[in-house]
mmJSON file of the N, C-alpha and C atoms, coordinates in Angstrom:
{"data_MODEL":{"atom_site":{
"group_PDB":["ATOM","ATOM","ATOM","ATOM","ATOM","ATOM","ATOM","ATOM","ATOM","ATOM","ATOM","ATOM","ATOM","ATOM","ATOM","ATOM","ATOM","ATOM","ATOM","ATOM","ATOM","ATOM","ATOM","ATOM","ATOM","ATOM","ATOM","ATOM","ATOM","ATOM","ATOM","ATOM","ATOM","ATOM","ATOM","ATOM","ATOM","ATOM","ATOM","ATOM","ATOM","ATOM","ATOM","ATOM","ATOM","ATOM","ATOM","ATOM","ATOM","ATOM","ATOM","ATOM","ATOM","ATOM","ATOM","ATOM","ATOM","ATOM","ATOM","ATOM","ATOM","ATOM","ATOM","ATOM","ATOM","ATOM","ATOM","ATOM","ATOM","ATOM","ATOM","ATOM","ATOM","ATOM","ATOM","ATOM","ATOM","ATOM","ATOM","ATOM","ATOM","ATOM","ATOM","ATOM","ATOM","ATOM","ATOM","ATOM","ATOM","ATOM","ATOM","ATOM","ATOM","ATOM","ATOM","ATOM","ATOM","ATOM","ATOM","ATOM","ATOM","ATOM","ATOM","ATOM","ATOM","ATOM","ATOM","ATOM","ATOM","ATOM","ATOM","ATOM","ATOM","ATOM","ATOM","ATOM","ATOM","ATOM","ATOM","ATOM","ATOM","ATOM","ATOM","ATOM","ATOM","ATOM","ATOM","ATOM","ATOM","ATOM","ATOM","ATOM","ATOM","ATOM","ATOM","ATOM","ATOM","ATOM","ATOM","ATOM","ATOM","ATOM","ATOM","ATOM"],
"id":[1,2,3,4,5,6,7,8,9,10,11,12,13,14,15,16,17,18,19,20,21,22,23,24,25,26,27,28,29,30,31,32,33,34,35,36,37,38,39,40,41,42,43,44,45,46,47,48,49,50,51,52,53,54,55,56,57,58,59,60,61,62,63,64,65,66,67,68,69,70,71,72,73,74,75,76,77,78,79,80,81,82,83,84,85,86,87,88,89,90,91,92,93,94,95,96,97,98,99,100,101,102,103,104,105,106,107,108,109,110,111,112,113,114,115,116,117,118,119,120,121,122,123,124,125,126,127,128,129,130,131,132,133,134,135,136,137,138,139,140,141,142,143,144],
"type_symbol":["N","C","C","N","C","C","N","C","C","N","C","C","N","C","C","N","C","C","N","C","C","N","C","C","N","C","C","N","C","C","N","C","C","N","C","C","N","C","C","N","C","C","N","C","C","N","C","C","N","C","C","N","C","C","N","C","C","N","C","C","N","C","C","N","C","C","N","C","C","N","C","C","N","C","C","N","C","C","N","C","C","N","C","C","N","C","C","N","C","C","N","C","C","N","C","C","N","C","C","N","C","C","N","C","C","N","C","C","N","C","C","N","C","C","N","C","C","N","C","C","N","C","C","N","C","C","N","C","C","N","C","C","N","C","C","N","C","C","N","C","C","N","C","C"],
"label_atom_id":["N","CA","C","N","CA","C","N","CA","C","N","CA","C","N","CA","C","N","CA","C","N","CA","C","N","CA","C","N","CA","C","N","CA","C","N","CA","C","N","CA","C","N","CA","C","N","CA","C","N","CA","C","N","CA","C","N","CA","C","N","CA","C","N","CA","C","N","CA","C","N","CA","C","N","CA","C","N","CA","C","N","CA","C","N","CA","C","N","CA","C","N","CA","C","N","CA","C","N","CA","C","N","CA","C","N","CA","C","N","CA","C","N","CA","C","N","CA","C","N","CA","C","N","CA","C","N","CA","C","N","CA","C","N","CA","C","N","CA","C","N","CA","C","N","CA","C","N","CA","C","N","CA","C","N","CA","C","N","CA","C","N","CA","C","N","CA","C"],
"label_alt_id":[null,null,null,null,null,null,null,null,null,null,null,null,null,null,null,null,null,null,null,null,null,null,null,null,null,null,null,null,null,null,null,null,null,null,null,null,null,null,null,null,null,null,null,null,null,null,null,null,null,null,null,null,null,null,null,null,null,null,null,null,null,null,null,null,null,null,null,null,null,null,null,null,null,null,null,null,null,null,null,null,null,null,null,null,null,null,null,null,null,null,null,null,null,null,null,null,null,null,null,null,null,null,null,null,null,null,null,null,null,null,null,null,null,null,null,null,null,null,null,null,null,null,null,null,null,null,null,null,null,null,null,null,null,null,null,null,null,null,null,null,null,null,null,null],
"label_comp_id":["LEU","LEU","LEU","ILE","ILE","ILE","PHE","PHE","PHE","GLN","GLN","GLN","SER","SER","SER","ILE","ILE","ILE","SER","SER","SER","ASN","ASN","ASN","ARG","ARG","ARG","ASP","ASP","ASP","LEU","LEU","LEU","ILE","ILE","ILE","VAL","VAL","VAL","VAL","VAL","VAL","ARG","ARG","ARG","ASN","ASN","ASN","CYS","CYS","CYS","VAL","VAL","VAL","MET","MET","MET","LEU","LEU","LEU","LEU","LEU","LEU","ALA","ALA","ALA","ALA","ALA","ALA","MET","MET","MET","VAL","VAL","VAL","VAL","VAL","VAL","ILE","ILE","ILE","VAL","VAL","VAL","ASN","ASN","ASN","PHE","PHE","PHE","VAL","VAL","VAL","VAL","VAL","VAL","ASP","ASP","ASP","ILE","ILE","ILE","LEU","LEU","LEU","TYR","TYR","TYR","ALA","ALA","ALA","VAL","VAL","VAL","ILE","ILE","ILE","ASP","ASP","ASP","PRO","PRO","PRO","ARG","ARG","ARG","VAL","VAL","VAL","LYS","LYS","LYS","ALA","ALA","ALA","SER","SER","SER","ASP","ASP","ASP","ILE","ILE","ILE"],
"label_asym_id":["A","A","A","A","A","A","A","A","A","A","A","A","A","A","A","A","A","A","A","A","A","A","A","A","A","A","A","A","A","A","A","A","A","A","A","A","A","A","A","A","A","A","A","A","A","A","A","A","A","A","A","A","A","A","A","A","A","A","A","A","A","A","A","A","A","A","A","A","A","A","A","A","A","A","A","A","A","A","A","A","A","A","A","A","A","A","A","A","A","A","A","A","A","A","A","A","A","A","A","A","A","A","A","A","A","A","A","A","A","A","A","A","A","A","A","A","A","A","A","A","A","A","A","A","A","A","A","A","A","A","A","A","A","A","A","A","A","A","A","A","A","A","A","A"],
"label_entity_id":["1","1","1","1","1","1","1","1","1","1","1","1","1","1","1","1","1","1","1","1","1","1","1","1","1","1","1","1","1","1","1","1","1","1","1","1","1","1","1","1","1","1","1","1","1","1","1","1","1","1","1","1","1","1","1","1","1","1","1","1","1","1","1","1","1","1","1","1","1","1","1","1","1","1","1","1","1","1","1","1","1","1","1","1","1","1","1","1","1","1","1","1","1","1","1","1","1","1","1","1","1","1","1","1","1","1","1","1","1","1","1","1","1","1","1","1","1","1","1","1","1","1","1","1","1","1","1","1","1","1","1","1","1","1","1","1","1","1","1","1","1","1","1","1"],
"label_seq_id":[1,1,1,2,2,2,3,3,3,4,4,4,5,5,5,6,6,6,7,7,7,8,8,8,9,9,9,10,10,10,11,11,11,12,12,12,13,13,13,14,14,14,15,15,15,16,16,16,17,17,17,18,18,18,19,19,19,20,20,20,21,21,21,22,22,22,23,23,23,24,24,24,25,25,25,26,26,26,27,27,27,28,28,28,29,29,29,30,30,30,31,31,31,32,32,32,33,33,33,34,34,34,35,35,35,36,36,36,37,37,37,38,38,38,39,39,39,40,40,40,41,41,41,42,42,42,43,43,43,44,44,44,45,45,45,46,46,46,47,47,47,48,48,48],
"pdbx_PDB_ins_code":[null,null,null,null,null,null,null,null,null,null,null,null,null,null,null,null,null,null,null,null,null,null,null,null,null,null,null,null,null,null,null,null,null,null,null,null,null,null,null,null,null,null,null,null,null,null,null,null,null,null,null,null,null,null,null,null,null,null,null,null,null,null,null,null,null,null,null,null,null,null,null,null,null,null,null,null,null,null,null,null,null,null,null,null,null,null,null,null,null,null,null,null,null,null,null,null,null,null,null,null,null,null,null,null,null,null,null,null,null,null,null,null,null,null,null,null,null,null,null,null,null,null,null,null,null,null,null,null,null,null,null,null,null,null,null,null,null,null,null,null,null,null,null,null],
"Cartn_x":[17.895,17.715,17.196,16.227,15.618,16.586,17.375,18.326,19.435,19.869,20.887,20.332,19.079,18.46,18.267,17.934,17.782,19.121,20.178,21.487,21.997,21.585,21.988,21.009,19.963,18.918,18.265,18.051,17.376,15.884,15.192,13.818,12.84,13.129,12.219,12.184,13.344,13.4,12.748,12.98,12.373,10.854,10.353,8.904,8.31,8.971,8.448,8.491,9.512,9.578,8.468,8.215,7.145,5.785,5.58,4.308,4.136,5.214,5.148,4.82,5.452,5.159,3.717,3.227,1.847,0.869,1.146,0.275,0.284,1.436,1.511,0.702,0.736,-0.047,-1.538,-1.979,-3.395,-3.82,-3.002,-3.344,-3.387,-2.42,-2.404,-3.615,-3.977,-5.16,-6.426,-6.535,-7.696,-7.772,-6.644,-6.62,-6.971,-6.463,-6.772,-8.26,-8.863,-10.3,-11.108,-10.745,-11.458,-11.274,-10.05,-9.809,-10.532,-10.621,-11.336,-12.813,-13.383,-14.785,-14.969,-13.988,-14.084,-13.915,-12.978,-12.673,-13.751,-14.226,-15.205,-16.601,-17.437,-18.763,-19.706,-19.376,-20.246,-20.172,-19.103,-18.926,-19.541,-20.491,-21.12,-20.349,-20.564,-19.881,-20.302,-21.507,-21.968,-21.294,-20.668,-19.986,-18.6,-18.086,-16.712,-16.65],
"Cartn_y":[-2.432,-3.503,-4.763,-4.58,-5.768,-6.436,-5.64,-6.242,-6.981,-6.413,-7.077,-8.368,-8.336,-9.528,-10.618,-10.222,-11.213,-11.881,-11.082,-11.672,-12.54,-12.226,-13.042,-14.177,-14.274,-15.302,-15.251,-14.029,-13.823,-13.656,-14.78,-14.78,-14.117,-14.119,-13.48,-11.97,-11.368,-9.928,-9.605,-10.421,-10.198,-10.271,-11.285,-11.436,-10.241,-9.797,-8.663,-7.373,-7.183,-5.993,-6.01,-7.161,-7.277,-7.025,-7.566,-7.341,-5.867,-5.207,-3.787,-2.958,-3.264,-2.543,-2.772,-3.994,-4.287,-3.543,-3.496,-2.769,-1.279,-0.744,0.673,0.971,0.079,0.272,0.272,-0.651,-0.724,0.54,1.007,2.204,3.435,3.578,4.732,4.702,3.532,3.436,3.811,3.391,3.73,5.24,5.857,7.302,8.063,7.622,8.291,8.173,7.018,6.859,7.805,7.921,8.819,10.271,10.657,12.034,12.348,11.391,11.607,11.887,11.174,11.4,12.762,13.223,14.536,15.651,15.491,16.545,16.656,15.543,15.546,15.332,16.349,16.21,15.285,14.96,14.065,12.632,12.3,10.95,10.888,9.969,9.798,8.763,8.749,7.787,6.36,6.191,4.845,4.304,5.173,4.738,4.175,4.41,3.996,2.517],
"Cartn_z":[1.641,2.613,1.929,1.048,0.435,-0.549,-1.272,-2.213,-1.472,-0.364,0.445,1.047,1.461,2.041,0.996,-0.223,-1.294,-1.581,-1.647,-1.946,-0.798,0.432,1.585,1.86,1.066,1.214,2.597,3.074,4.352,4.054,3.976,3.485,4.442,5.726,6.681,6.449,6.243,5.99,4.651,3.646,2.332,2.438,3.134,3.295,4.022,5.085,5.842,5.037,4.235,3.382,2.334,1.752,0.755,1.4,2.592,3.292,3.658,4.068,4.399,3.165,2.05,0.811,0.358,0.484,0.101,1.003,2.29,3.219,2.906,2.542,2.195,0.938,-0.035,-1.262,-0.945,-0.103,0.266,1.001,1.932,2.703,1.806,0.915,0.009,-0.918,-1.436,-2.292,-1.538,-0.286,0.532,0.763,1.088,1.331,0.058,-1.072,-2.341,-2.66,-2.419,-2.649,-1.772,-0.516,0.392,-0.034,-0.375,-0.806,-2.108,-2.994,-4.249,-3.984,-3.026,-2.68,-2.023,-1.286,-0.638,-1.661,-2.575,-3.54,-4.608,-5.118,-6.207,-5.628,-5.634,-5.014,-5.785,-7.031,-7.793,-7.298,-6.605,-6.085,-4.7,-4.535,-3.23,-2.429,-1.133,-0.27,-0.606,-1.132,-1.466,-2.728,-3.523,-4.739,-4.462,-3.287,-2.98,-2.732],
"occupancy":[1.0,1.0,1.0,1.0,1.0,1.0,1.0,1.0,1.0,1.0,1.0,1.0,1.0,1.0,1.0,1.0,1.0,1.0,1.0,1.0,1.0,1.0,1.0,1.0,1.0,1.0,1.0,1.0,1.0,1.0,1.0,1.0,1.0,1.0,1.0,1.0,1.0,1.0,1.0,1.0,1.0,1.0,1.0,1.0,1.0,1.0,1.0,1.0,1.0,1.0,1.0,1.0,1.0,1.0,1.0,1.0,1.0,1.0,1.0,1.0,1.0,1.0,1.0,1.0,1.0,1.0,1.0,1.0,1.0,1.0,1.0,1.0,1.0,1.0,1.0,1.0,1.0,1.0,1.0,1.0,1.0,1.0,1.0,1.0,1.0,1.0,1.0,1.0,1.0,1.0,1.0,1.0,1.0,1.0,1.0,1.0,1.0,1.0,1.0,1.0,1.0,1.0,1.0,1.0,1.0,1.0,1.0,1.0,1.0,1.0,1.0,1.0,1.0,1.0,1.0,1.0,1.0,1.0,1.0,1.0,1.0,1.0,1.0,1.0,1.0,1.0,1.0,1.0,1.0,1.0,1.0,1.0,1.0,1.0,1.0,1.0,1.0,1.0,1.0,1.0,1.0,1.0,1.0,1.0],
"B_iso_or_equiv":[0.0,0.0,0.0,0.0,0.0,0.0,0.0,0.0,0.0,0.0,0.0,0.0,0.0,0.0,0.0,0.0,0.0,0.0,0.0,0.0,0.0,0.0,0.0,0.0,0.0,0.0,0.0,0.0,0.0,0.0,0.0,0.0,0.0,0.0,0.0,0.0,0.0,0.0,0.0,0.0,0.0,0.0,0.0,0.0,0.0,0.0,0.0,0.0,0.0,0.0,0.0,0.0,0.0,0.0,0.0,0.0,0.0,0.0,0.0,0.0,0.0,0.0,0.0,0.0,0.0,0.0,0.0,0.0,0.0,0.0,0.0,0.0,0.0,0.0,0.0,0.0,0.0,0.0,0.0,0.0,0.0,0.0,0.0,0.0,0.0,0.0,0.0,0.0,0.0,0.0,0.0,0.0,0.0,0.0,0.0,0.0,0.0,0.0,0.0,0.0,0.0,0.0,0.0,0.0,0.0,0.0,0.0,0.0,0.0,0.0,0.0,0.0,0.0,0.0,0.0,0.0,0.0,0.0,0.0,0.0,0.0,0.0,0.0,0.0,0.0,0.0,0.0,0.0,0.0,0.0,0.0,0.0,0.0,0.0,0.0,0.0,0.0,0.0,0.0,0.0,0.0,0.0,0.0,0.0],
"pdbx_formal_charge":[null,null,null,null,null,null,null,null,null,null,null,null,null,null,null,null,null,null,null,null,null,null,null,null,null,null,null,null,null,null,null,null,null,null,null,null,null,null,null,null,null,null,null,null,null,null,null,null,null,null,null,null,null,null,null,null,null,null,null,null,null,null,null,null,null,null,null,null,null,null,null,null,null,null,null,null,null,null,null,null,null,null,null,null,null,null,null,null,null,null,null,null,null,null,null,null,null,null,null,null,null,null,null,null,null,null,null,null,null,null,null,null,null,null,null,null,null,null,null,null,null,null,null,null,null,null,null,null,null,null,null,null,null,null,null,null,null,null,null,null,null,null,null,null],
"auth_seq_id":[1,1,1,2,2,2,3,3,3,4,4,4,5,5,5,6,6,6,7,7,7,8,8,8,9,9,9,10,10,10,11,11,11,12,12,12,13,13,13,14,14,14,15,15,15,16,16,16,17,17,17,18,18,18,19,19,19,20,20,20,21,21,21,22,22,22,23,23,23,24,24,24,25,25,25,26,26,26,27,27,27,28,28,28,29,29,29,30,30,30,31,31,31,32,32,32,33,33,33,34,34,34,35,35,35,36,36,36,37,37,37,38,38,38,39,39,39,40,40,40,41,41,41,42,42,42,43,43,43,44,44,44,45,45,45,46,46,46,47,47,47,48,48,48],
"auth_comp_id":["LEU","LEU","LEU","ILE","ILE","ILE","PHE","PHE","PHE","GLN","GLN","GLN","SER","SER","SER","ILE","ILE","ILE","SER","SER","SER","ASN","ASN","ASN","ARG","ARG","ARG","ASP","ASP","ASP","LEU","LEU","LEU","ILE","ILE","ILE","VAL","VAL","VAL","VAL","VAL","VAL","ARG","ARG","ARG","ASN","ASN","ASN","CYS","CYS","CYS","VAL","VAL","VAL","MET","MET","MET","LEU","LEU","LEU","LEU","LEU","LEU","ALA","ALA","ALA","ALA","ALA","ALA","MET","MET","MET","VAL","VAL","VAL","VAL","VAL","VAL","ILE","ILE","ILE","VAL","VAL","VAL","ASN","ASN","ASN","PHE","PHE","PHE","VAL","VAL","VAL","VAL","VAL","VAL","ASP","ASP","ASP","ILE","ILE","ILE","LEU","LEU","LEU","TYR","TYR","TYR","ALA","ALA","ALA","VAL","VAL","VAL","ILE","ILE","ILE","ASP","ASP","ASP","PRO","PRO","PRO","ARG","ARG","ARG","VAL","VAL","VAL","LYS","LYS","LYS","ALA","ALA","ALA","SER","SER","SER","ASP","ASP","ASP","ILE","ILE","ILE"],
"auth_asym_id":["A","A","A","A","A","A","A","A","A","A","A","A","A","A","A","A","A","A","A","A","A","A","A","A","A","A","A","A","A","A","A","A","A","A","A","A","A","A","A","A","A","A","A","A","A","A","A","A","A","A","A","A","A","A","A","A","A","A","A","A","A","A","A","A","A","A","A","A","A","A","A","A","A","A","A","A","A","A","A","A","A","A","A","A","A","A","A","A","A","A","A","A","A","A","A","A","A","A","A","A","A","A","A","A","A","A","A","A","A","A","A","A","A","A","A","A","A","A","A","A","A","A","A","A","A","A","A","A","A","A","A","A","A","A","A","A","A","A","A","A","A","A","A","A"],
"auth_atom_id":["N","CA","C","N","CA","C","N","CA","C","N","CA","C","N","CA","C","N","CA","C","N","CA","C","N","CA","C","N","CA","C","N","CA","C","N","CA","C","N","CA","C","N","CA","C","N","CA","C","N","CA","C","N","CA","C","N","CA","C","N","CA","C","N","CA","C","N","CA","C","N","CA","C","N","CA","C","N","CA","C","N","CA","C","N","CA","C","N","CA","C","N","CA","C","N","CA","C","N","CA","C","N","CA","C","N","CA","C","N","CA","C","N","CA","C","N","CA","C","N","CA","C","N","CA","C","N","CA","C","N","CA","C","N","CA","C","N","CA","C","N","CA","C","N","CA","C","N","CA","C","N","CA","C","N","CA","C","N","CA","C","N","CA","C","N","CA","C"],
"pdbx_PDB_model_num":[1,1,1,1,1,1,1,1,1,1,1,1,1,1,1,1,1,1,1,1,1,1,1,1,1,1,1,1,1,1,1,1,1,1,1,1,1,1,1,1,1,1,1,1,1,1,1,1,1,1,1,1,1,1,1,1,1,1,1,1,1,1,1,1,1,1,1,1,1,1,1,1,1,1,1,1,1,1,1,1,1,1,1,1,1,1,1,1,1,1,1,1,1,1,1,1,1,1,1,1,1,1,1,1,1,1,1,1,1,1,1,1,1,1,1,1,1,1,1,1,1,1,1,1,1,1,1,1,1,1,1,1,1,1,1,1,1,1,1,1,1,1,1,1]
}}}
């Protein structure tokens, strides 16, 4: 979808795809940080 939008110069779709990917990266990083604190008992919640 994003490659087709770039070739068609559909900037709204490109912008929305980039924002969606960025939001997914932020959410995945947050979940990994929380899971790391749960799995490793040496990490306290205040260290996150």
